[in-house]
C-alpha positions as YAML, in Angstrom:
chain: A
units: angstrom
residues:
- id: 1
  name: UNK
  ca: [6.33, -6.31, -12.71]
- id: 2
  name: UNK
  ca: [6.32, -8.55, -9.63]
- id: 3
  name: UNK
  ca: [9.77, -10.18, -9.78]
- id: 4
  name: UNK
  ca: [9.15, -12.30, -6.68]
- id: 5
  name: UNK
  ca: [6.14, -14.06, -8.19]
- id: 6
  name: UNK
  ca: [7.81, -14.52, -11.59]
- id: 7
  name: UNK
  ca: [10.99, -15.92, -10.03]
- id: 8
  name: UNK
  ca: [8.95, -18.19, -7.75]
- id: 9
  name: UNK
  ca: [6.91, -19.66, -10.60]
- id: 10
  name: UNK
  ca: [9.99, -20.25, -12.77]
- id: 11
  name: UNK
  ca: [11.94, -21.71, -9.84]
- id: 12
  name: UNK
  ca: [9.18, -24.17, -9.01]
- id: 13
  name: UNK
  ca: [8.80, -25.18, -12.67]
- id: 14
  name: UNK
  ca: [12.54, -25.75, -13.13]
- id: 15
  name: UNK
  ca: [12.88, -27.66, -9.87]
- id: 16
  name: UNK
  ca: [9.93, -29.97, -10.58]
- id: 17
  name: UNK
  ca: [11.05, -30.55, -14.21]
- id: 18
  name: UNK
  ca: [14.30, -31.88, -12.77]
- id: 19
  name: UNK
  ca: [12.55, -33.95, -10.08]
- id: 20
  name: UNK
  ca: [14.46, -32.15, -7.35]
- id: 21
  name: UNK
  ca: [13.26, -31.70, -3.80]
- id: 22
  name: UNK
  ca: [13.80, -28.37, -2.09]
- id: 23
  name: UNK
  ca: [16.50, -30.07, -0.02]
- id: 24
  name: UNK
  ca: [18.33, -31.33, -3.10]
- id: 25
  name: UNK
  ca: [18.20, -27.92, -4.76]
- id: 26
  name: UNK
  ca: [19.37, -26.36, -1.51]
- id: 27
  name: UNK
  ca: [22.49, -28.53, -1.68]
- id: 28
  name: UNK
  ca: [23.14, -27.72, -5.34]
- id: 29
  name: UNK
  ca: [22.66, -23.98, -4.98]
- id: 30
  name: UNK
  ca: [23.98, -23.36, -1.46]
- id: 31
  name: UNK
  ca: [20.71, -21.62, -0.54]
- id: 32
  name: UNK
  ca: [18.64, -22.65, 2.48]
- id: 33
  name: UNK
  ca: [15.62, -24.85, 1.94]
- id: 34
  name: UNK
  ca: [13.47, -22.33, 3.81]
- id: 35
  name: UNK
  ca: [14.55, -19.48, 1.52]
- id: 36
  name: UNK
  ca: [13.85, -21.58, -1.58]
- id: 37
  name: UNK
  ca: [10.40, -22.45, -0.25]
- id: 38
  name: UNK
  ca: [9.60, -18.77, 0.39]
- id: 39
  name: UNK
  ca: [10.84, -17.87, -3.09]
- id: 40
  name: UNK
  ca: [8.65, -20.51, -4.73]
- id: 41
  name: UNK
  ca: [5.67, -18.94, -2.96]
- id: 42
  name: UNK
  ca: [6.58, -15.61, -4.58]
- id: 43
  name: UNK
  ca: [7.59, -14.06, -1.29]
- id: 44
  name: UNK
  ca: [10.68, -11.96, -0.67]
- id: 45
  name: UNK
  ca: [13.01, -10.12, -2.98]
- id: 46
  name: UNK
  ca: [16.07, -12.30, -3.71]
- id: 47
  name: UNK
  ca: [19.39, -10.60, -4.36]
- id: 48
  name: UNK
  ca: [21.26, -10.91, -7.64]
- id: 49
  name: UNK
  ca: [23.79, -13.31, -6.10]
- id: 50
  name: UNK
  ca: [21.01, -15.50, -4.69]
- id: 51
  name: UNK
  ca: [19.47, -15.78, -8.16]
- id: 52
  name: UNK
  ca: [22.93, -16.55, -9.65]
- id: 53
  name: UNK
  ca: [23.49, -19.35, -7.13]
- id: 54
  name: UNK
  ca: [20.12, -20.92, -7.88]
- id: 55
  name: UNK
  ca: [20.61, -20.60, -11.64]
- id: 56
  name: UNK
  ca: [24.05, -22.21, -11.37]
- id: 57
  name: UNK
  ca: [22.63, -25.01, -9.22]
- id: 58
  name: UNK
  ca: [19.94, -25.64, -11.83]
- id: 59
  name: UNK
  ca: [22.48, -25.15, -14.67]
- id: 60
  name: UNK
  ca: [20.38, -22.51, -16.43]
- id: 61
  name: UNK
  ca: [21.10, -18.90, -17.44]
- id: 62
  name: UNK
  ca: [20.46, -16.33, -14.74]
- id: 63
  name: UNK
  ca: [17.51, -14.82, -16.57]
- id: 64
  name: UNK
  ca: [15.75, -18.18, -16.98]
- id: 65
  name: UNK
  ca: [14.45, -17.51, -13.47]
- id: 66
  name: UNK
  ca: [13.19, -14.09, -14.59]
- id: 67
  name: UNK
  ca: [11.72, -14.90, -17.96]
- id: 68
  name: UNK
  ca: [8.22, -14.40, -19.19]
- id: 69
  name: UNK
  ca: [6.87, -14.75, -22.69]
- id: 70
  name: UNK
  ca: [8.11, -12.39, -25.40]
- id: 71
  name: UNK
  ca: [6.08, -12.91, -28.59]
- id: 72
  name: UNK
  ca: [7.19, -10.99, -31.70]
- id: 73
  name: UNK
  ca: [9.32, -7.84, -31.59]
- id: 74
  name: UNK
  ca: [10.14, -6.75, -28.08]
- id: 75
  name: UNK
  ca: [10.19, -3.08, -27.16]
- id: 76
  name: UNK
  ca: [11.61, -2.40, -23.71]
- id: 77
  name: UNK
  ca: [10.96, 0.99, -22.14]
- id: 78
  name: UNK
  ca: [13.23, 2.22, -19.36]
- id: 79
  name: UNK
  ca: [10.31, 3.16, -17.13]
- id: 80
  name: UNK
  ca: [9.04, -0.44, -17.26]
- id: 81
  name: UNK
  ca: [12.27, -1.91, -15.89]
- id: 82
  name: UNK
  ca: [12.73, -2.80, -12.23]
- id: 83
  name: UNK
  ca: [16.23, -3.00, -10.77]
- id: 84
  name: UNK
  ca: [17.63, -6.16, -9.27]
- id: 85
  name: UNK
  ca: [20.02, -5.20, -6.50]
- id: 86
  name: UNK
  ca: [22.98, -6.49, -4.56]
- id: 87
  name: UNK
  ca: [25.25, -5.01, -1.88]
- id: 88
  name: UNK
  ca: [22.58, -3.07, 0.03]
- id: 89
  name: UNK
  ca: [21.41, -1.54, -3.22]
- id: 90
  name: UNK
  ca: [24.84, -0.23, -4.26]
- id: 91
  name: UNK
  ca: [24.88, -2.47, -7.35]
- id: 92
  name: UNK
  ca: [21.85, -2.48, -9.65]
- id: 93
  name: UNK
  ca: [21.13, -4.25, -12.91]
- id: 94
  name: UNK
  ca: [18.18, -3.72, -15.22]
- id: 95
  name: UNK
  ca: [17.44, -6.62, -17.56]
- id: 96
  name: UNK
  ca: [16.54, -5.55, -21.09]
- id: 97
  name: UNK
  ca: [16.61, -8.99, -22.72]
- id: 98
  name: UNK
  ca: [16.54, -12.37, -21.01]
- id: 99
  name: UNK
  ca: [18.24, -15.54, -22.18]
- id: 100
  name: UNK
  ca: [16.21, -18.58, -23.05]
- id: 101
  name: UNK
  ca: [15.51, -21.02, -25.86]
- id: 102
  name: UNK
  ca: [15.22, -18.19, -28.41]
- id: 103
  name: UNK
  ca: [18.20, -16.17, -27.14]
- id: 104
  name: UNK
  ca: [21.67, -17.29, -26.02]
- id: 105
  name: UNK
  ca: [22.49, -14.00, -24.29]
- id: 106
  name: UNK
  ca: [21.22, -11.61, -21.65]
- id: 107
  name: UNK
  ca: [21.51, -7.81, -21.86]
- id: 108
  name: UNK
  ca: [21.66, -5.64, -18.75]
- id: 109
  name: UNK
  ca: [22.17, -1.99, -17.91]
- id: 110
  name: UNK
  ca: [24.37, -1.81, -14.80]
- id: 111
  name: UNK
  ca: [24.95, 0.85, -12.10]
- id: 112
  name: UNK
  ca: [27.60, 0.69, -9.36]
- id: 113
  name: UNK
  ca: [27.75, 3.42, -6.73]
- id: 114
  name: UNK
  ca: [31.01, 5.20, -5.78]
- id: 115
  name: UNK
  ca: [33.43, 3.39, -3.46]
- id: 116
  name: UNK
  ca: [31.61, 0.04, -3.70]
- id: 117
  name: UNK
  ca: [32.16, -3.34, -5.32]
- id: 118
  name: UNK
  ca: [30.12, -6.36, -6.33]
- id: 119
  name: UNK
  ca: [31.41, -9.91, -6.69]
- id: 120
  name: UNK
  ca: [29.39, -12.19, -8.90]
- id: 121
  name: UNK
  ca: [29.62, -15.96, -8.57]
- id: 122
  name: UNK
  ca: [30.77, -17.82, -11.67]
- id: 123
  name: UNK
  ca: [28.13, -18.44, -14.31]
- id: 124
  name: UNK
  ca: [27.30, -21.58, -16.29]
- id: 125
  name: UNK
  ca: [30.01, -23.62, -18.03]
- id: 126
  name: UNK
  ca: [31.45, -21.82, -21.07]
- id: 127
  name: UNK
  ca: [29.66, -18.55, -20.17]
- id: 128
  name: UNK
  ca: [31.24, -15.33, -21.35]
- id: 129
  name: UNK
  ca: [30.62, -11.81, -20.11]
- id: 130
  name: UNK
  ca: [31.06, -8.56, -22.01]
- id: 131
  name: UNK
  ca: [30.93, -5.15, -20.35]
- id: 132
  name: UNK
  ca: [31.07, -1.70, -21.89]
- id: 133
  name: UNK
  ca: [31.48, 1.26, -19.52]
- id: 134
  name: UNK
  ca: [29.28, 4.24, -20.31]
- id: 135
  name: UNK
  ca: [30.15, 6.53, -17.38]
- id: 136
  name: UNK
  ca: [32.78, 6.49, -14.64]
- id: 137
  name: UNK
  ca: [35.78, 4.24, -14.14]
- id: 138
  name: UNK
  ca: [35.39, 0.55, -13.38]
- id: 139
  name: UNK
  ca: [37.91, -2.05, -12.34]
- id: 140
  name: UNK
  ca: [37.04, -5.61, -13.32]
- id: 141
  name: UNK
  ca: [38.84, -8.35, -11.39]
- id: 142
  name: UNK
  ca: [38.79, -11.77, -13.02]
- id: 143
  name: UNK
  ca: [41.20, -14.63, -13.50]
- id: 144
  name: UNK
  ca: [43.66, -13.16, -11.02]
- id: 145
  name: UNK
  ca: [44.02, -9.93, -13.04]
- id: 146
  name: UNK
  ca: [42.55, -6.43, -12.81]
- id: 147
  name: UNK
  ca: [41.38, -4.37, -15.77]
- id: 148
  name: UNK
  ca: [40.64, -0.65, -15.45]
- id: 149
  name: UNK
  ca: [37.94, 0.59, -17.84]
- id: 150
  name: UNK
  ca: [36.83, 4.13, -18.60]
- id: 151
  name: UNK
  ca: [33.94, 5.48, -20.67]
- id: 152
  name: UNK
  ca: [33.75, 3.69, -24.00]
- id: 153
  name: UNK
  ca: [36.08, 0.87, -22.92]
- id: 154
  name: UNK
  ca: [34.90, -2.74, -23.11]
- id: 155
  name: UNK
  ca: [36.11, -6.07, -21.74]
- id: 156
  name: UNK
  ca: [35.11, -9.62, -22.62]
- id: 157
  name: UNK
  ca: [36.05, -12.49, -20.31]
- id: 158
  name: UNK
  ca: [35.30, -16.06, -19.25]
- id: 159
  name: UNK
  ca: [32.66, -15.61, -16.56]
- id: 160
  name: UNK
  ca: [32.63, -19.18, -15.22]
- id: 161
  name: UNK
  ca: [34.71, -18.07, -12.21]
- id: 162
  name: UNK
  ca: [33.84, -15.44, -9.61]
- id: 163
  name: UNK
  ca: [34.49, -11.90, -10.85]
- id: 164
  name: UNK
  ca: [34.30, -8.48, -9.23]
- id: 165
  name: UNK
  ca: [33.24, -5.06, -10.46]
- id: 166
  name: UNK
  ca: [34.88, -2.34, -8.35]
- id: 167
  name: UNK
  ca: [34.22, 1.41, -8.38]
- id: 168
  name: UNK
  ca: [36.98, 3.23, -6.48]
- id: 169
  name: UNK
  ca: [35.94, 6.60, -7.89]
- id: 170
  name: UNK
  ca: [33.71, 9.40, -6.67]
- id: 171
  name: UNK
  ca: [31.05, 9.01, -9.37]
- id: 172
  name: UNK
  ca: [28.61, 6.26, -10.22]
- id: 173
  name: UNK
  ca: [29.66, 3.77, -12.89]
- id: 174
  name: UNK
  ca: [27.15, 2.80, -15.54]
- id: 175
  name: UNK
  ca: [27.56, 0.23, -18.27]
- id: 176
  name: UNK
  ca: [26.04, -2.41, -20.49]
- id: 177
  name: UNK
  ca: [26.61, -6.06, -19.66]
- id: 178
  name: UNK
  ca: [26.02, -9.02, -21.98]
- id: 179
  name: UNK
  ca: [26.14, -12.56, -20.65]
- id: 180
  name: UNK
  ca: [26.60, -15.04, -23.50]
- id: 181
  name: UNK
  ca: [25.92, -18.76, -23.24]
- id: 182
  name: UNK
  ca: [27.38, -20.60, -26.25]
- id: 183
  name: UNK
  ca: [25.74, -23.80, -27.44]
...
């Protein structure tokens, strides 16, 4: 799957539907006009945080920029997934199910390498995030508090503010992440 082309097509569609210029979207998302232009052409490989910033600027779920059509039952095979990365590749997410008109949530498999962290910008208004740790130990920092999670532990929180996943351990952390957009 060519994420760059898919993101570019969705970005251009969303921007033009809202009658926004590249300059106006640049101001809303905090992303340079040049970068947005390159993305709309399907060039480059935007980071997770870049996609979050654009989605927040457009006031759409993160995966709205990634979506394609999903008619009928959807079978997702691991080997068909491509990671989206952040932090020089130390944080990876694999999107199983994208949000959209038919689905008010997104489901990701997440990996965070040892001794690294990833801070995610706040999501859309009223967004909630749920994480279940499968392997390793993860610290989630949100709302001025830290929560330490081990295998099998889960945390749900308001994800409208910046939040950080931190792996202070010597092994990779894996988990499942659901972003939920009520209403």
